[in-house]
C-alpha positions in Angstrom: 7.1 -37.2 -1.8 4.4 -39.2 -0.1 0.8 -39.3 -1.1 -0.2 -37.5 2.1 2.3 -34.7 1.3 1.0 -34.4 -2.2 -2.6 -34.2 -0.9 -1.6 -31.5 1.6 0.2 -29.6 -1.1 -2.7 -29.8 -3.4 -5.0 -28.6 -0.7 -2.7 -25.6 -0.1 -3.1 -24.7 -3.8 -6.8 -25.1 -3.6 -7.0 -22.8 -0.6 -5.4 -20.2 -2.7 -7.4 -20.5 -5.9 -10.5 -22.5 -5.1 -11.8 -19.7 -3.0 -12.6 -18.3 -6.4 -14.7 -21.3 -7.4 -18.0 -20.2 -9.0 -21.1 -19.6 -7.0 -24.7 -19.6 -8.0 -25.8 -16.2 -9.2 -29.2 -14.7 -8.4 -29.3 -12.4 -11.4 -27.3 -13.1 -14.5 -28.0 -9.6 -15.8 -26.2 -8.1 -12.8 -23.7 -10.9 -12.4 -22.8 -12.2 -15.9 -21.0 -15.4 -16.8 -17.4 -14.6 -17.6 -16.2 -18.1 -18.2 -17.3 -21.7 -18.3 -15.2 -24.7 -17.3 -16.5 -28.1 -18.4 -20.0 -26.7 -18.4 -19.7 -25.0 -15.0 -20.5 -21.2 -15.1 -18.0 -18.8 -13.5 -19.7 -15.5 -12.7 -18.3 -12.0 -12.5 -18.9 -12.0 -8.7 -16.6 -15.0 -8.2 -13.8 -13.1 -10.0 -14.4 -9.9 -8.1 -14.5 -11.7 -4.7 -11.3 -13.5 -5.4 -9.6 -10.3 -6.6 -10.6 -8.4 -3.5 -8.9 -10.9 -1.2 -5.8 -11.6 -3.3 -2.5 -9.9 -4.0 -4.0 -8.6 -7.3 -6.0 -6.1 -5.3 -3.0 -3.8 -5.2 -3.7 -2.7 -8.7 -7.0 -1.9 -10.5 -9.0 -5.0 -11.6 -9.1 -3.8 -15.2 -5.3 -4.0 -15.4 -5.1 -7.6 -14.2 -8.5 -9.0 -15.1 -7.2 -11.7 -17.6 -4.7 -13.0 -15.0 -7.4 -13.0 -12.2 -9.8 -14.8 -14.5 -7.1 -17.4 -15.3 -6.6 -18.1 -11.6 -10.3 -18.5 -11.0 -10.5 -20.9 -14.0 -7.5 -22.9 -12.6 -9.3 -23.0 -9.2 -12.4 -24.6 -10.8 -10.2 -27.1 -12.6 -8.4 -28.1 -9.4 -11.7 -28.3 -7.5 -13.2 -30.6 -10.1 -10.3 -33.0 -9.8 -10.3 -32.9 -6.0 -14.1 -33.7 -6.0 -13.6 -36.6 -8.4 -11.1 -38.1 -6.0 -13.5 -37.4 -3.1 -10.8 -35.5 -1.3 -13.4 -33.6 0.8 -13.3 -36.6 3.3 -9.5 -37.1 3.1 -7.9 -36.9 6.6 -5.3 -34.4 5.4 -8.0 -32.2 3.9 -10.2 -32.4 6.9 -7.2 -31.5 9.1 -6.4 -28.5 6.9 -10.0 -27.4 6.8 -10.3 -27.5 10.6 -7.1 -25.4 10.9 -8.4 -22.9 8.3 -11.7 -22.8 10.2 -10.0 -22.1 13.5 -7.9 -19.4 11.9 -11.0 -17.7 10.4 -12.9 -17.9 13.7 -10.0 -16.3 15.5 -9.8 -13.5 13.0 -13.6 -13.0 12.9 -13.7 -12.8 16.7 -10.9 -10.2 16.8 -12.7 -8.2 14.0 -16.0 -8.3 15.9 -14.3 -7.2 19.2 -12.2 -4.4 17.6 -14.8 -2.9 15.2 -16.8 -1.1 17.8 -13.6 0.7 19.1 -12.8 2.2 15.7 -15.0 5.2 16.2 -14.5 8.6 14.6 -13.9 10.0 18.1 -11.1 7.6 18.7 -9.6 8.1 15.3 -9.7 11.9 15.5 -8.1 11.7 19.0 -5.3 9.7 17.4 -5.1 12.1 14.5 -4.8 15.1 16.8 -2.1 13.4 18.9 -0.2 12.5 15.7 -0.4 16.0 14.3 0.6 17.6 17.6 3.7 15.3 17.9 4.8 15.7 14.3 7.0 18.8 13.8 5.9 21.0 10.8 8.3 21.2 7.9 9.1 24.1 5.6 8.4 23.7 1.9 8.9 25.8 -1.1 7.0 26.4 -4.3 9.5 26.5 -7.2 9.9 26.4 -10.9 12.9 25.1 -12.8 14.4 24.9 -16.2 16.4 21.8 -17.0 19.0 21.6 -19.7 21.8 19.1 -20.6 24.9 21.3 -20.5 26.3 24.1 -18.4 26.6 26.3 -21.5 22.9 25.9 -22.2 22.1 26.8 -18.6 24.2 29.9 -18.8 22.4 30.9 -21.9 19.1 30.6 -20.1 20.4 32.8 -17.3 21.4 35.4 -19.9 17.9 35.3 -21.4 16.4 35.8 -17.9 18.7 38.8 -17.2 17.5 40.3 -20.5 13.9 40.3 -19.1 12.5 37.0 -20.6 9.8 35.7 -18.2 10.9 32.5 -16.4 7.7 30.7 -17.4 8.2 31.5 -21.1 11.9 30.5 -21.0 10.9 27.2 -19.3 8.3 26.4 -22.0 10.8 27.1 -24.7 14.0 25.6 -23.3 13.4 23.1 -20.5 14.0 19.4 -21.2 11.7 18.4 -18.4 8.6 17.2 -20.4 6.1 18.3 -17.8 7.8 21.7 -17.5 7.0 22.6 -21.1 3.3 22.8 -20.4 3.4 24.5 -17.0 6.3 26.8 -17.2 8.6 24.6 -15.1 6.2 24.6 -12.1 7.2 21.9 -9.6 4.5 22.9 -7.0 5.3 22.8 -3.3 7.9 20.3 -2.0 9.9 19.7 1.2 13.7 19.4 1.3 13.8 15.7 1.4 11.6 15.3 -1.7 14.3 16.5 -4.1 17.9 15.4 -4.8 20.2 17.1 -2.3 21.9 19.5 -4.8 18.6 20.8 -6.1 17.0 21.0 -2.6 20.0 22.8 -1.1 19.9 25.5 -3.8 16.1 25.9 -3.8 15.9 26.3 0.0 18.5 29.1 0.0 16.4 31.3 -2.3 13.8 33.8 -1.2 10.4 34.2 -3.0 11.0 35.8 -6.4 14.7 34.9 -6.5 16.4 32.9 -9.3 19.5 30.8 -8.8 22.6 32.9 -9.9 24.5 29.9 -11.2 23.4 26.6 -12.8 22.7 23.8 -10.4 24.2 20.4 -11.5 22.4 17.2 -10.6 22.2 13.7 -12.0 19.5 14.9 -14.4 21.5 17.8 -15.9 21.7 21.5 -15.1 18.9 23.5 -13.5 18.0 27.1 -13.2 15.6 27.5 -10.2 13.1 30.2 -9.3 11.3 30.1 -5.9 7.8 31.4 -5.9 6.7 30.9 -2.3 7.8 29.5 1.0 5.6 28.2 3.8 5.3 25.6 6.5 3.8 22.5 5.1 0.1 22.0 6.0 -0.5 18.7 7.9 -2.4 16.0 6.0 -6.1 16.0 6.5 -8.0 13.6 8.7 -9.5 11.9 5.7 -6.1 11.5 4.1 -4.8 9.7 7.1 -7.9 7.8 8.1 -6.9 4.5 6.4 -3.6 4.6 8.2 -5.2 5.6 11.5 -7.6 2.7 11.3 -4.9 0.2 10.6 -2.8 1.5 13.5 -5.7 1.5 15.9 -6.7 -2.0 14.9 -3.2 -3.3 15.7 -3.0 -1.4 19.0 -6.4 -2.6 20.2 -5.7 -6.2 19.0 -2.5 -6.2 21.1 -4.3 -4.8 24.2 -7.1 -7.4 23.7 -4.7 -10.2 23.5 -2.7 -8.9 26.5 -5.9 -8.8 28.6 -6.8 -12.3 27.5 -3.4 -13.6 28.6 -3.6 -11.8 32.0 -7.0 -13.3 32.8 -6.1 -16.8 31.6 -4.3 -19.6 33.4 -1.4 -20.4 31.1 1.2 -23.1 31.8 4.2 -23.5 29.4 6.5 -26.5 29.0 9.8 -27.0 27.2 9.9 -29.1 24.1 10.9 -32.2 26.2 7.8 -31.7 28.4 9.6 -30.3 31.5 8.2 -27.2 33.1 9.4 -23.9 31.5 11.0 -21.4 33.8 9.7 -18.0 32.9 12.4 -15.2 32.9 11.5 -12.3 35.1 11.1 -9.0 33.1 14.2 -6.8 33.2 14.0 -4.0 35.8 13.4 -0.6 34.4 16.3 1.8 34.8 
C-alpha cells in the first residue's frame, strides 16, 4: 500500500472519529470534562455531538456511553498524530477536505431549500391522503391461556365449563409470563400480528366466545377468549409525523433536483469522451 493510500485511509478514519475531537467549553459546570487525552480535555458536549451523528444514536446514550467515549478518545489520539505529521496541508487530506466540504454544502443547500416546505399544512395533507388510501383492518381484543400439552389445555377448558372465570384460570394456569399478571390479556391485535393458527382461531370467535378446542402453535396449546372486535383506528398524525417528514423530504428533494436538471444545460459523454446518445423515454401504453 502506498504512502498516499495510507494517508487517504487515515483521513477516512479521522473523518469518522475526529468529528468527536474535543472543543472548548464555555461552562465546565454545564459541560463537564469526561476524559483527558495527553492533557487535552474532552467535554461531555463532544461526546453528545458525536453520538447524535453516529450509528450509536439508534440506542439510548446511557446504554452505549463507554463505547462512544472510547471512539471520541480514539479520535483525539488520531488527530494528535495527524497534527504532529502536519497532515492538514497534505495534498490527499486537502483533496478529501474539499470533497467533504462540497458534500456538506450540497446537503446544507438542500436542507435550506426543503425546510420551508415541511409545514404542518403539507404534512397534514399527506397524512389525510395516506389515511384515506389505507384500507382499515379489523382487530380483536382477546385473552389466552397457554399451556404445554393438549391434556393441560383440555383441563383448562373443563375448568371454564364449570364456571371458573377466564381471567382467574389464566392467572393460575397460563405459562405466558405476562398473562399471569393481567389474566391473559393480549390487548387488540390484527390478524397479521399473530401466528396463523392463533389468528385464524381468534378471528372466528365472537365477543364473549371461548375456543371450543385447544389451539396448537409453536408455543404450545392455547385457549382463546375474544373480548371485543372493532375496525383498527388509524395512527394519529403525531405518531406518523416523523415518517411523513422523511417521505416529504425525499419527495421534495427529488422534485427540486428534477427542476434543476430541467433548467440546466447538461451535456454527457461516454467514458472515452465521445458524445453520449440519450435514449428516448419509453412510450406510455
